[in-house]
N, C-alpha and C positions, 0 to 999 in steps of 0.2 A: 252145337258148339256156341258158346256165348260170344256173339260178334264183338261186343265191347272189349272183352279180354284181349282179343287179337289186336284190335286197334290200340288198346292201352299199352301193350308191349311195344308196338311200333312207335308210339308217342314217346314212351320213356327213352327209347334208344336215341331219339333226336333232340332230347331236351338238355340244355345246359343250365346249370344252376344260376339263378338270377339274384338280384340284389335285395330281394325281400328279406333275406336273412342278415343282410348287412355284414357279411363275412367275406365277401369276395370282390368288393369294389375298392373303396378307400380304406386305408388302415383305420381301424376302430380303436379309440382310446376310451378310458373310463375316467370319471370324475367322482368326487365324494358323493355318496348317496344322500338325497334329500328325503325328508319325511314324506311318505306316500300320501297320507291324508291331506297334508298341506299342499302338496303338488297337485293332487287331484282337484282341489277346490280352484286353484289357479287355472288348471287346464280346462275345467268345466266352464269357468267364466269366459275363457277365450273362445271355446267352441260355441257357446250360446251367442256371444257377440258376433262371431263369424256367421252363424246361421241367420242372424237378424240383419246383417249388413251385406250379404251376398245373395245373388239370385242364380238360378240354375235353368239351363235349357237342355232338353234331351234331343239329340240330333241323330237322324237316320240318313244314311247315304242314299243317293238316287238308286232306286232298284233294290235297296237293301233295308226293308222296313224292320228287320230284326235287330239292327245295330245297337240301339239304345246307348249311344255314346253320350257322355255327360260333359257339359261345359259349364263351369262355375266362374262367375265374374262379380266384381265388387259393384254394388249399386252406386250410381252417380245421382246426386240430388236432382230430382225433377225428371229422371229418365222413365218413370212410370213402371219400372220393374218391381215385382213383388218378391220379397225375401223368401229364402228357403223356409224360414220359420213360419211365415204367414201364408205361403201358397197352400192350396188345397188339392192340387192335382195328385200329389203323392203324400200320403200320410206320414208325418214325422213320428217314428216309433222310438221307443227306448227298451233296452234290455238290461236288467240288473246282472252284474257279473261280480262274483266274490273273488278277490285276489289281493295279495299283499295286506291282508287283514282289514280291508275296507270293501265296501260295495260300490262299484262303479255303475252309473246309469249311462249306458252307451247309446248315443243317438244313431239312427240309421234310417234310410229310405228304401222302400221296396218299389222299384220302377216296374218290375214284373216278377211275380213270385216264381214262375217256371211251371212247367207242365208235367215234370217227371217226379223223381224221388228226392227227398232232402237227405243230405249227408248228416252223420253225427259228427261230433268234434274229434272223432278218432279215425275217420275214414280218409281215403285219398281222393283228391278231386282233380278235375281238369278245368281250368279257368283262364281268364285274362284279366288284366288289372291296369289301373293307372293310379299312382300315388302322388299326392300333392301336399305341400305345406299350407298353412292357413293364409299365406300370401298368394295362393293359387299357383305357385311355382311347382312345376313337375319335377320330382326327384327320381322317379322310376316308372317305367311302363313296359308292358309286354307288347305294345303296339298291336293289340287285338289278336296276337298269336296265342294259341292254346298252349298252356303249360301245366305240368303236373306238380302237385304239392301234397305233402302229408300233413293233414291237420292235427295229427296226434300230438297233444301238448306235452307229453312226457317222454317223447323219443329223444335219445341222446343226440341223434342227428337232426334235431328240430329244424324245420325249414321255414316255418312261418311264425309271425308274431302272435301273441295270445289273442289279440282282438280278432284275427281271422278265424281262429278256432271257435270263437264265441258267436260270430255273426254269420258266417257262411251257412250254418245249419238252418238259418231263417229263410233260405232260398232253396229252390228245387232245380234239378237238371232239366235239360231240354231233350229233344229227340234228334237223332242223327240220320243222315242219308249219305250215300257214297255214290259218286258219279263213275263213269266208265274209266276215268283216269286214276281212281283210287282216292280222290279228294273228298274228305269228310266235311259235310255242312251241317250245322246245328240250327234248329229252330225251336222256338218256345222256351229258350233257356232263361234261367233266373238272372235278373240284373238289378243292381242297387248301388247304394253309396253308404259307406260307414265312416263315422266321425270319431276317431279314437283318441282318448287321453293318452299321454305318454306312458303311463303305467301299464297300459296294455299294448304298447308299441315298443319303442327302443329305449325309453327312459333315459338313463345316464349315459348311454353309448352315444358317441358323437363322431361324425365324419364331415367331410366337406359338404355333403348333400343335406344332412339332417343334423341340426344342432342338438345338444343334450336337452332333455326335458321339453320336447316339442310335440304338441298334438298334431296328428296328421289325418288326412282324408284319403280314402281309397274308393274309387269307383270300380266295380267288379262285375264279372259275368261268369255264371256257373254253367258249364256245358255238360259235364259228365262226372261220374264218380266210380270208385271201386270200393266195395265193402271190405272191411278188414276184420281180422280175427286176431286180436293183439296179445293173447296170453304168451308169455315169453319165458325163456330160461336164461339164466346168467351164468357165464363161465366162471368158476371159482378161481381159475388161474389168471384170466385176462380181464374179467369183468365185462366182457362183451355180451351184448344182448342179442339173442336169437329168437325171432318170432316162431312159435310152435303152433299156437291156436288150440282150442278145445273142441272144435267142430261146430261151434255156434257163433256166427258172426256177431260183432260188437252190437250192431243196431238191434239185434234180437235179445240182447242182454240189458237193454235199457228198460228195467223193470217198471220204473215210474212213468215211462212214456213221455219224458220231457224233451227227448232228442239229444241229450247230453250225457256223457259218462265221465265220472271224476274219480281221481285217486289223490285224495288230500294227504295221504300218508307219505307221498313222495317228497314233500318239503314242508315240514311243520313250521318253519319260519315264515314261509310265504302263505301258508294256509293254517294258521294256528286255531282259528275258531270258526270253522265252516258252518253255514246254516244247516239245520236239520232237514233231512228229506232229499238232499241232492244226490247222495251216494246210493248206487244200486248194489246192495249187498244182501243177498238172500239169507245166508247163514249167520250174518252178523259177526264174522270173524275178522273184520277190519280190512278184508281184501275185496275190492269191488268185483262183481261177477265177470266183467269183461277182462279181468286179469287173474281170475281165480280158476284153477284147474278142477276144483271140486266145489261147484256153486252152492250145493245144499249142505256141505259138511258131513256127509254120511259115510265118508271113507272110501267112496267109489268115485273115480274121476268122471267128469262130464263126458269125456270121449268114450269111456267104457259104457256109460249108461245109454248113450245114443247109438251105439253100434248094433247093427242088425245081426240076428243069428245067421250063421252061414247058409242055412237052408232057405232064407228069405231074401236072397240076392238074385236078381235076374228073373228068368221065367221059371216059375214053380207051379206044376200042375196046371199049366195053361194060363196062369195069372202072371202078369208082369209086375213084379215088386220093385223094379228099378235097378239100375246097374250100380248105384252107389252102395258102399258098405255101411253108410250111416243114414239114419232117418233124417229127412229134412224137417224143418220147424213145423210145417204143415204139408199136407199132400200136395203134389205138383201134377199139372197136366202137361202134355207134350207141347213144346214150343213150335208153332208152324213155320217159324223163320229158320229153323234148323232141320230140314227134311231128312238129313242123313243120321240124325241122332234122336232117339226117343227118350225124352226126359221124364216120362211118366213115373211118378212115385205115389202110389195110392194111399200110402200110410205116412203119417207124420210121427214126430216123437211121441211115444205112448205115455199115458198116465200109469199109475199103479194098477195092475190088472184087477178086473172086477168080475171075471168069470167064475165058474164053479171051482171049488176046492178039489185038489187031487183026491183027497179022502174026506168027504163031507162029515164024517163022524169025528174028525179031529180038528182042533183049532188051526187057524192059519199060522204058518211058521216057515222057517227056512227050508224045512224038509217036507212041508205040506202047503205048497203055494197055490195060488189061484191061476187060472188060465186067462190068457189075453183073449178078448173078443174084439171084433172089428171096431166097435165104438170107442174102445180104449185108444185107438190111433187117430180118430177123426172128430170126436165130440168137441164142441166149443161151448163154453170154455172147458178146459181140462188142465189139471196141474201136471205138467210134464215131469217125468220121473227124475230128470237131472236137477229139478227144483224141489223135489219131494224127499226129504231126508228119512222118511219111513220106508223107503224102498230103494234098492234091493234090501231084503231082509238081512239082519245081522245073524251070522252063524253062531249058534249056541256052543 
């Protein structure tokens, strides 16, 4: 059994929604929208000035070298402190983010990358955070308590600002251990700081804590993640969205391997001219693979194409083909941390079969198919059948 899933459920049960969404603390009001490009220039100028006039220290509590707590203060003339902009301990990085028909260059610091896996911008994460204004006033904090958030930027129940969805994938999770009292401790987790223009934060929304059009700073720690499979159905009657999934987790549908998955069709006003190459769309039908039930457009759903034949589930002729009804992305070995469950899956999602024809005297067709050979399930690289529109065969 996946240990994380168990703890993740427990964590969800104890979490209360916090003010990162700015929907649950002060009453939020809106003001007339400013031009995004003009506002970004002003925000970027403010952020650069902040980086050049403030310094940062990373604090670890006694006996807790993993803390990576961040303290940022304004430089006082003659105090000898080096600005965030000029310090060399942590490289100041930027990430281009397309939104609101402009490209933001978001500054961030990696204090520690992390030792585990990086989330995509559509996964769920367990993290802690502290949010401050450019005055260094704290407007929100989790006080180092781990909280759960959905990074999925297109969810109706959106829980995070866009900047989080874009920067958290630059970090990796840590590893966890549990003591005799059930207390989970993380080590090696990713930690960093992101400096967000208002267009990727709360923009025109205003509350007592955050004025409208305000750039903000978040120091964050990434502890754990849950991989998501976000294909969904929409109720014609209510418009409610229900996640169904296609059997392939989002992170494996990141065809270009950049760590991000986008659906620019969701809002043509916000994303009218997206840069080429950012969308992972195998069949070019305008639906990104992570939201597409038929990734290759061959008329067969991905779920159907990755389903094992009934005779290849469990122990067959002394061979353990795995208990799942679906092929994993790649073959799996047994997890030694779960001694009561055998996760062995010797076959991954196959490619189009390359074995002998049923009747070698006739051409390959729907009624004269090739046989699968073991290499079809394991060869690397291989074009998996749910991404190959030439298979299954079309019936004549």
